[in-house]
N, C-alpha and C positions, 0 to 999 in steps of 0.2 A: 449405832456403830458397833455399840458393846455388844448388842445382841447377833449383830450378824457375826462378831468373831467367838462367839457362845455358841450359836447354831455349828458353824465350822469344827470346834473343838469337839462339839457333842458326836458330830457325824463321824469326825476321824475315830473316837472313842466304843464310837458302837461299832463301827468297820473293823477295828482291831481288836474286840475285847474277845478273848477266849485264852484259856489257860495253856500255859507250856511251859518248858524249863528253857531261859534263856541260852545257858551254858550248852546244852544239847544243841539246840537249834539256834543258829545266828540269826539276829533281826537283819532286814533290807538296808541298805545305805542308808536311805531317807525314813529310817526309824529308831526308834532306841526302846531297851527293855526297863517298862516299869512295873510296878506292885498296884493293883486296883483291887480293893477290898481282898487284900490278904493273896491275892494272884498274882502271878509274874509273868507277863507277856510281852510280846512286840508290841508298840504303838507308832503307826505313821506321823510325822512329826506335823506340825501344823501348815495349812497347805499343800498338805497329800494326803489323799485315800488309797487306802488298800488292807491287804491283811497283815501287813508288817514283816512278813517273813520272804514274800515272792514278790509281793506287788506293792508300790508305793506310787501312784501316778500324781501328775501336779494336777492342783484343782485351777481350772482357769474361773476365778473370781469375776472377773469382767462379763463371761456369760453368763455365769449360775446367777447372780444378782445383779436386776435393773438398777439403773441409775446408782450403781457403785460408788460413782464419781461424785454425782448430784448434775447440776445443770450446767452447762457452758465449758464442760470439762470432756477429758477423752482420757478412757481407761486405757492403760497397757499392762498387760500379765507378764509376771516373770517367775522364773522357778520359784515355787514354793508361796510367792506373794504377788504384788502388783504395786503400781504407782499411777498417781492421775497428772495430767496437765490442763491448764488450762486452754480453751481455743483462742485463737488470735483476736483481740480485743476485748481481752481480757485478762486479769492476773488474780494471782492466789492472794487471800486474805491474809497470809503468812509471809508472802513477799518471798516464797520457796517456788523453783520453779516444777519440782517434783514434789510431789505430797500423798500422803495417806489422810482419808477423811476420818479414821479413827479419833484424830487431835481437835477435831471441830473445824478445820480449814475446810473453805470455799473459794467459789470464783466469784471477784467483782470486776464491773465494767471499768476500764481504762478510757481518761477523760482527754482524748488524743488533743483536741481542738486548746488545751493549757498551756502545750506548746506554741510560742510565737511562731509566726509565719509557718505554721505546719503545712499552707495550702497555697504558698508562694505568694507574690506580690499581686496585688488587685483583685484578692479572692477572700471571700469568707467562710468559715470554718462552722459548722452544724455538728455535733456530737450525737451519735446515735447508739444505741445498743448495740455492743460489741464492734463497734467500728465509727467512722466519721463520714460526710459527705461535705464537699468544696462547691462553690458557684461563684460564678462571677459578680463584680462588682457594677452597678449600673455605667455603662457607658465602654464596658469590654465583653469579651465573649470568648469562648473556650476557642482553642487550636484544632480542637475534634469535631466541633460541633454539638458536644453534648451539653445538657443544663446542668448535670450534677457530674462530679468527678473528683478522682483523688491523684495526688501527683504520681504514685507507683506507677502509671501507664503513660508517664511523658505529657499529660495535658497539661495546657499551662492558660493564662488568661492573657489575652492580646486586645489593643484597644481597637475598636469600632472604626471601620475605615468608609468613607463616604462613597455612595453606592455608584457614583459618576466617575470615581477615580481614573477609570480605565482612559476616560479623556485628558486626565490630566497627567503630563509628564513627570513634573514634579512630584506629584505623589506618589506615582509609581514608583520612580527613581528611591523616593525615601522608605517605601517598603522594601524594595529589593535590598538597599543598603541596611535596612535594619534588621532582615531576617539573615544575610550575609554575615553581619555580625555575631548571629547565633551559630551560625552553622560552620562557619570558618575555622574554629578550633579543631573541627572533627579530622582527622589525618587518615582513617579508614573508610575505604570506598561502602562498606556494608552500614556502619553507622551513619554515615551520610545519607544513603538512600533512606535508612529506616527514620530517619529525621524527616525527610522530606515527605514520605510515606505518611506518615502519622500526621503531620498538617495537612495534607490535602486529601484524607481519606473520605472525609463529609464536608457537605455544608459550604461549596467553595463559592466564590465571586468570582466575577470579571477578573477584577484586580487580583486575587488570589493565583488565577490561572496565569495570567500575565508575568507575575512576580516569579511562580514556581519554574515555570518553562524557561524565563532567564535565569535563573539559578542553575538550573540543569544545563543550559546552554553554556554556563561560564565553567559549571564543574567537568564539562564531557570529556575533556581532553585531559583533567586530573585523576579521571576514573580509570584510564586505561594504564597510564604512567603509576598511580599508586597500586593499581591491582599488579602489574609487573615488578614492580619495588616490593610489595609485600608477598606475592604470591610465590608458597614452596610447592605446591600440588594444583592439581587441576580443579581440585575440589573446591579451594575457594572462587575461582573463577566462575565455574558453575555455580555456586551462590551469588556473586555478585550478579551473574547476567539477570536470576532468577528474580533476586530483589527488583533489579532495575525494571523488568518487565512488570512486573507488580505495582511499580511506584506511577510508571508511564499509565498503567490500565487507568490511575484515576483520573487522569486528563482527557482517555479517549473512549469512556464508556459512555452509554448510551444516556444515562442520567445526568452526563454533564452538558449534554445539548442543550438543555435549557439555558445554561450560563452562557455557552457559546454564541448562542443567537441574540445574547443583548449585545453584544459586539457588532460591528459594522462589518461588510461583507469583506471589505480590505484589510481590516485588522484583523477578522477572523481568519483569513487565508495566509498573512504572514506570520500570524502566530501557530498555524499550524503547521507551515512550512519550515518555520523553526525548531518546531517541537520533533518533527521528523527527519531533518538533517540531524539534529541533536542524539537522539534515537541512533540514527544511522552510523553515526562516527563513533559514539559512545560504544555501540556493542561490535563493531570492528575492532577497535582497541583494545576491547577486553579480549576478544576471541583471539588475538594474535599473542596473548600470554599464555596460551596452551602449551605444556612442554611435549606432548606426544600427540600422535593422530586420536581425532575426537569427532564423534559425530554428537551434539546435543542440542536438545530441544526443550522449551518450556513454554507454558501458555496460561493466559488467564483469560477474562470472559470475553475482552474486546480485542485482544492482541495476542499473538503468537510468537515466537522467533524461533529458527534453527539456524544453526553454526556447526559448519564444516571446518575442522583444521588437520591438513597432512603434509606432508612431504613429497618432495617429487620422487620417491622410492616408490610410495602409493597412489603415485597420480593417476595412474592407469586404470585403477580399481575402483576408484572413488568418482561417481557421479553426482554434484551439489543437485538437490533439487527439494521439491517441499509439496506438499499435499495438505490442503485444510479445508476440510466443510465444501469438499469436491471441485474446490480451487488448486490448480496446478499449475506449477513454475518450473522449470530445466534449465540448466546454463549447457550451452553448446561450444567446448573451446576448443581452438583451433588445433588440428592435428599437427603433430611434429614427429619427423622421423627420428628424434633422440632428446630426449628431454636432458637438463642438465643434472650434474651428481647431488648436487646440492642445492639446500632452499627449502620455502614452506609456502602455504597459501592457506588465507583464511577467506572465508565464503560467508556471509551472514545473510538471511532470508527472514522479513517481517511481512506480518499481514495482520492488517487492519481490519477488522471486522465490518464497522459501521462507519467510519471516519469519511466516507466518499460523500455523504450528505452535507457533511459542513463545506465542503467546497462546491458546492451546487449553490448558485445564486437563488434559486428558486426552490422551494421543499415541495413544490404540487407538482407532480407530473401530467398536466391536464391534455387531454384530446382537445380541446376548446383551441382555436386561432389564438396565436401569440403576436408579440409585435416583435416582427424578426428584424427590426431595425437594431434591436439590442441583440448585439453579438454574444452576451452571456447567456442568452437563451439555450444556445448549443450546448452549454457547458453543465449537462446534468449526468453526474455520476450514477451508472446502476449497479455497480459490482463492488466488492470489499476491494481496499488499495493494497496491493503488494509489490514489496522491493527485494531489490537485491543489490548486496555492495560486495566489493572484492578487493582482496589486496594480496599480491605476492611479492616474494623475495627471493631472486631479483624481479623485477618487473615484467619481463620478458618470461618468465619460467610457465607462467599461464596468461596466455590471452584468449580474449574474449571473440569466438565468430559470431552467435547470435544466443537470444534468449528466447524462448518459446515459452507461452503460457495460455490457460483457459481459465475463463473466468465466467462463474453463473450470475446470469441476471436478477436482481433481486427486485425488478420490473422487468414483467414480459415486453418485448419488444414487436409484437407482430403487426402493431402499427408506426412502429417507429424504425429508425436506422441506427444502427450501433457501429462504434468507431473506436479503434484501437487508439490509446493516450497515453501520456506520461506526463508527468508535473513539473514544467521546464520552469527552472527557478534559479537567479541569482543568488549563489551562498554569501554576496556582500549586503544585498539587500534584502533578503529574503522575499523579495516579491517574485511572483510566476504565475502561470498560465499553463493551462492544457495544451496540449501540442503532439502531433502524430508524424511529427519527422522522425524517421528513421522506423516507423512500425508499419506491419501490413499485415491487413485482416487476411486470415487464411480459410476460417470458416465459421458461420453463424447461423445460429438459427433462435426461435424465440425466448429458449433458457440459457442459453451459452454462446461464448462468442471466443476462436482461438485466434492467436497472434503472435506473431514473432518480430522482434526487435534488435537492432545491431547495436546495443549500448544499454548501460546499466543507468537506475534510477526506479521512480516510483510509478506504478503502472496501472492502470485501470479501464474501464469500459467505460465511454461517453453514450449518450443517448440525443439524437437532435431530434425536436419534438414540434408536432405544428402541423396544418395542414399542406404548409408547403412543399413537404417533401414529394408527395404524390404530382404538384405543380411543377415541382424541379424535374422529375423523373420523366413526364410527360414530355419538358421542353428539351430534356437529353435525347429522348428517342426520336422527337421531330429534329434536332440537330444531326443527331445520326443519320436518318433518312434523308435529309436535303442536301447534306454532304456527299453523300455517297451517290446520290442522284445527280449531283454537280460533277463529280468524278466519272458517273456514269457517260454523261454526256459530252465529259472530255475525251474519253475513249470512242465514242461516235465521231467526235469532229477528228481526231487522229485516225480513225480509218476512212472517216469520207474523204479527206484530204489525199491518204493514201491512194484511194480509188480513183481521184481524178488526174492525178499525179502518173499515176501508174497507166492510165489510159483503160481501166477496165471497163467493159460495159455491163450496165444491170439494169434492172426493173427500178426503175424510182418509185414506183407505187410502193411494190413490195418491201423493198429495201427502209423506206421511210416507216412503212407500218412496223417494221419490225426494231427501227430504232427507235421508235415511241414505247414499244413494249419492253427492249433492254434498259431503257434510260427510266423507265418509272417503276416497273414490276420489280426486276433485280434487287434494287434496293431494299425492295419491302421484303424479299425473302430474306435478305441476309437480316434486318430487322428483327423480322418476327422470329426467327430462329433465335438472334442472340437475346430477344426480350424472354422468350421462353426459357432459355437455359438459364439467363443471368439477369433477370427483372432487378435484384436488388442493386445492381451495379451501375444502373442509370441513375444519374444525380449524385453529388457528393455534398459533403456538407460545407465545401467553399464555392463551389462552380456548379451549375446545371451540364454537366458534362459527364463523361463514360470515366467509369474509376478504372487507376491504373491496378488495383488489389485484382490478383489472381491472372494478370494478363489480360483482362477483359477489353482493354483498349485496343486490342488487336482485331478486336470484331470490325473495327474500322479501318488500321493502320493496314489489315493485312488487303483486302479489296483495293485500297489506295493503293500499295504497293505494285500489285497486278497492273494495275489501269496503267501507274506510271512507268512500269518497264515495257507494256505494249506501246505507248505513246513515244517512248524514247525508241524502240526499234521503229516506229513509223516515222518519227522525227529525222532519224540518221537517215531512211530511204527517201525521204521527201526531199531533204538538202542533197542530198546526192544528183537525184534526178533531175532537179531544177538548177543545180549548177552546169550538169551536163547540157542540158536543154539550153539554157541560156548562151552558154559557150558556141552551141551549135547554130544557133539562129544568128546571134550576131559575132562574127568572127575579126571584128573590126574592134569591138570592145576589148579593151585590156583583162587579162588574167585577174588584175588587183581590182576593178571595178565590178567585176562581176562576184569577187569575194565580198566584196563590199555590199553590195546588193543582196548576195544571200544571206549575209550577216544580220541584215536589217530585218528579213522577213525570219530569219533562224529565230531571232531575239522577240520577235512578234511570237513565233510558234511556241516557244517556252513558256511562256504565260499562258496563252493559248492552250497549250495540251496540257495544263496544272503540273509541268514537270518541277516549278519551284517548289511543290511540296514537300520534296525529296528532303529540304531543310526540317521541315516538322518530324520526319521519320528518324532522322538525325537526332533531334532534340529529346527524342522520347527513350531511342537507346541511349544515349550519352547526351542528358542536359547538361549545358553552359551556356552561358551569356551570349556569346558570338551567335550561335546558333538559332538561338532564342531572338534576336533583332534581326538575322537573315530571314529567318520565316515570317515573321511578323511584317517587316518593311513589304519582303517581295510580293507576300498574298493582301497585305491589307491594300496595295495600290495596283491589285494584277488587273481590275476593270479599267482604271484610270491608264495602265502602260497599252491595254489591249488597244483601248481608244486611239493612242498617240502614234502606236506604230501602223495600225490597222486603217484609221481613219485621217487624222491631222498629216502623219507623212507620207499618206499614200497620193499619187500624182494622179489617178485616175478621181479620186475623190475632192481632189484638189479642182480639177477639171471641172465637175460638177457642181461645187461650189460658184465656181466663176461662171458658170451658163444659167443656174439659176438667180444669181444676183448681178448680171451682166446690166438689167437695164436699174438697176439701181445706185444713183450718182455717189453716194457716199461711201459705199459698201465695193463698188466695181474696182476702183484705183488702188485699195489696199490691197484684192484680192489677185491683181493683174500681176 
C-alpha cells in the first residue's frame, strides 16, 4: 500500500514539475505552490493529476489499480481519495464500516451461525464463506420446498404431514387452524396474499391444497372489506388483484394436476368448486373498491382476470367482454330507455386455461366404446373454463339479457358431440355438476363452439364420447321418420273420411297408390333434407330425439302442425255433414241424441286424426307441467282410445261379436 501511495505522489510530481512563478501564475484550486530542487511550481494535490495550473483532475483509484481494497470488498471513489467496504457476509478487521487499506485493514468472514436461532425453530445453521445456509431438522420440511434456505425470503420449517391427511378431517382442521394462527395477525390484503403465495409456490401436497383453499375461502370476504377500508386510490386495488391472481395460479397450474389427482373425484370437484367460488367472490369484492371508471386485466400462466368498473354515466359506452387465447365472452345487458342518474357496476371475467380436465371423471378421451351406464362419461370438458360475475348498485341498474361466448376445443370433436354447459353448484355444500339449462348452442365445428346463456356462472364446452352417439343419431332419425309417417297416415285418414262423407267419386286404385306414396315417401323427403342440413342435431346427450337448438325441432313440429291443421278442417267438415245427414235420416231422433252420437264420433276422430298432438306443440312453445301431462296421457293411450270408441263402443262391432260367439254358451249370454 505504501508503494501505491508513492507511485501516486510520484505521478503527480511528474505531471506538475515545471518551473514557474506562483505569484504571477496562480495555481489550480486542487493544487498548491511548492519548491522542488530550488524551483517554485504548482503541484496537484494527492489524488489529482494535471499541470497544477489549469488542470487537476481526480484520480479514480478504484480503476487505476486492481484489487485496491483487497478480496471481498468493494471500492468507492471519492474526490481526491477513495474508501473500501466489505461485501455482505464479511466485516473489516478494524470493525470500521469504511476503511482504506493503507493501515493493513482487510475483510474477514462473519459467522452468522454464532447467533442463536438465526435459522428459526426446527432448523440447523451451516456457516459458509460470505454467508450461511439453513436446513430443516428431521421430521420437518421447508415451507417453499427448498432443501436449503435463509429466513430473509420468508421460508421456515414446518412439520411433515401424513400423506393421507386429506382423508382425515381432524388432520385437515388442525393444519388449517395452525396456518390461520400464523396469518391471522396480518391486516393488509397484499401481505396476506403474499404469505399464502410463498407457502404454496412449490411442492404442494393434497393437504396443502385443501388447507390453503379453505384459508382463501375464509379470507375472501375480508379481502374486499380490507381493501375498501385501506384503499385510497385504485393502484392498491390493481396490486391486490394482481397478487391474488398470482396466488390462485399456484393451485390451478398444470404442475399441480398430479397433486389434484391424488384426491377422489368428489373431493377434487368439491374443492375446485370452493376455489372458483372464492375467486369469483373475492375479485368481485375487490373490484367494487375502485374509485373511478376502470378497465383492468392481469394474467398468469393458467389464469387470467379482466375487470370492468363504471358508473351509470359511462354505461352506454362500455361493453364488458374478454378475449383470451382465441376464447371470447361477451355480456349483453337489457336495453333501457333511460338509466338511473347514479350508481355503479362491477363486472369480473375469469379465465381458467387448463382447470377443465380436473372436472372430468376420465382423463383419456378414447374413441373406444365406453360404459354408458355411468352418466359421468358424458362430463368431459374439452375447453377452458370461463366465468363472469356482476354486481350493480342499485341491482336494477344493469340487468343481464344474455351472455354469448365462443370457446376453442382442446380436442377436436369430429367424432363427438359438443355441448354448452355451466357448472351448477350449491354455495352451501360446494357440490355441483355440469348442466346445460338456460344455455343454447348457436354454432359448432371441429375446433370451436359458440353458445349463449341467460345467466351468470362458470361456462365450458363438454364432449359426449363413445360409439353410442352414432347409434343415438340413427334412432333419432328413425323416430323422426316414423312419427312423420304416422302423421302422414293421419292426414290420409282425414282426407279419406272427408271423401266418404262428402260423397266424392274417386278411383280407388289410383287414390290408394298415391296414399302409399304420400304416407311413406313424403316423410323420407323431410328427414332427408333435415339430415343434410343439420345432422348434428339428431340425438342429444339426454335423449335420442331432435335437438331444440337452432329451432331444429321444427323440422318435425312444422309438418305436424300443417297436418293437424288439415285434419282439424276435415274434422269440422265431417262433423257438420254427419250431423246434418243424421238429422235428415232420422227426424224422430231428438237433437240432443244426435249431438250425443256425433260427440262420440268426434271424440274418436280427435284421436284418430292426431289432433291431440297439439298439446305437444304447445309444450314446445311454452313448456309447462300441465301441457306435458296432457300430451303424455292423450297420446300414450291414443291406440286404446281408438279401440274403445271405434271397436268396443261401436254397435256394429258388438253385433258382429254376438254373431261370431252366438254358438258359444259361455259367451252368448254376456254379449246378448
